[in-house]
N, C-alpha and C positions, 0 to 999 in steps of 0.2 A: 162252558160245556153245554151241549144240547141236552134237552130233556130225555131224549132216547139214550144218549150216551151215559148220562147220569144214572138212569134206571138200570141199564145193562150192568154198570159197575156195581150198583147196590145189590142186585140179584146175584151176580157172580160171587160177591163177598159172602152173601147169605148161604149160597149153595156150597161154598168152600168149607163151611163149618159143619156140614152134614157128613157123618162118618160113612164109610163104604157099607158097613153092616146095616146102618139105619137106612141108607139109600136103597139098599137091596130089599129090605123088609117093606119099606113104604112103596117101593116100585111095584111089588107084588100086590099090595093092597089096592093101588090105583088100577092095575090091570084087572084085578078081580071085580072091581066096581064096573069097569068097562064091559066085562063079559056079560053083565046083567042087563046091559042097555039094548033096547030094541034095535038100535042102529048097528050094533055089533052082531046080534043074533041073525038079522036079516041079510047082512053082507055076505056075498059069495067071494068077492075079490077085495083084498085089503092091501093098501100100500102102507108100510110101516117104516118109520125112521129107525136106523140101527144106531142105538145110543152110544154116545161118548161117555167116559167115566163120570162126568158131572151131571148127566141127564138121567131122567127116569129110565130104568133098565127095561127094554122092551123084549128081552129074550123069552120071558114067560108068555108074553102075548103072542109071539111068533109060534112057539111050541103048541100053545092051546089052539091057535087058529088052524094049524095043521091037523091036530086031533079032531077038530070040528069040521074037517074036510073043506076048508076054505083055501083059496089060492092066495099065496102071500107074495107080495112084490116089495122090493126095496129100491130106493132111489139110487141111480148112478148119475153122478154129476158130469155133464158135458161142459167143460170150461170154454171150449170154442164157441158152442152155441149158447152158453150162459143159461142152460136149463137142466132140469132133472129128467132122466129117462126112467120110467117105471119098468124094472126088470124082475121077472119071477125068480124066486129062490126056493130051493127044496132042502137046503141044509144051512145051518148057522156056521159051519166050518168050511166044507169043501167049496161052496159057491162064492165065498167072500174073500176079498183082499182088502188092503188098506190104501186109500188114495194118498196123493202127495200132501193133502191137507190133514192127514191123520184120521180120516173118516172111513169106517168100514163100509164097503159097498160091493155089489155084485161084480165078479170078475168079467163075466161075459153074458150075452143073452140078447134076445131081440126085444125091443121096447113093446110093452103091452099096450093095447088100445086104451087110451085115457077114458073114452066113453064107457068102458066096461068096469071101471073102478067104482065100487060101492062106498068104500070108506077109506079116508086118508087119515092116518094117525100122525099128527103134526107136532114137531118139537117146538119149543119156544123158550125164551128166557123168562118172559112174563106174559100173563093173560089178564084180561079183566072180564067182569060178568057180562059184558056186551059182546064178547067174542073177539075183541081186538087182541092182537098178538104182537109181541115184540120178539123178533127173531135175532139172528146174529148179524144182520145188516147187509147180507148179500142178495136178498130178494128171491132166492130160488123157489121157496114155497109160495111166495106171493105170485110169482109168474106162473107157477104150476096151477094154483087154485083159480087163477084168472083165465085159464085155458078154456075156450068156448065149448070144448067137448066134455069138460068135467062137469058131471051132473050129480056126483055123489055127495056124501057128508064129510065135512072136515072136522076132525076132533082133536083138540089139544090134549096132551097128556103131560101132567106136571105134578109137582109137590104143592101142598097148600100154600107154602111161602111164596110161590111164584104167582099167586093170584094177587093183583093189586086193584085199587079202586078204579084207576083209569090208565090206559096205555096211550101214550101220544101216538097219533097216527098221521100218515101222509097220504097223498092221493093214490099211490100205488099199493098201499097196504091192503091185504085181503083179510077179512075176519073168518073165524071158524064158527061152525054151527053149534058146537058144544065143547066144554072143557071138562075133563075128568081128572080129579086130583086124588090123593090118597085118602081124602076125607069126604069129598062131596062131588056131585055132578051138577054142572051148570049148563042149562039148555038155553040157547039164545033165541029169542022171539024174532021172527023176521019182520 
């Protein structure tokens, strides 16, 4: 089994033991830590992943960003193009549907210019202090973060158990600039 596969399995098992109440409470803590970061405060346009039940819940992040008068985008996956399209959302109910892969995403909308996105909140199964990220293996975020027009900050959002010493990386893997967990903020030195 590859190192990535092994780590994915280990983290999935760890996350499966976190109760939904605990996940909800710790998600809130992680989001509150993010709100205090300069990168969040300065951002006018934020792309946020819409969490699945085993991920840090980003609902409070989206609601707070709207209160703070920020524009909120969510990724819509284009399977044909094998890429994510950043689409603006104005509601966590009306604007969203569920994709064939069981992921909540915007129903419709025009892709937002990537060059205008200030902050991308990135999901991941594991992160390390160097900003390396282990995703689910489809490469959508890696391709998005590698886009030449993306000049913003990439921020991983996770529970403390998702931080590991080192994440195995390949040539196409993109790192994040910072990781916020429910306990700590890791900023990556360039």
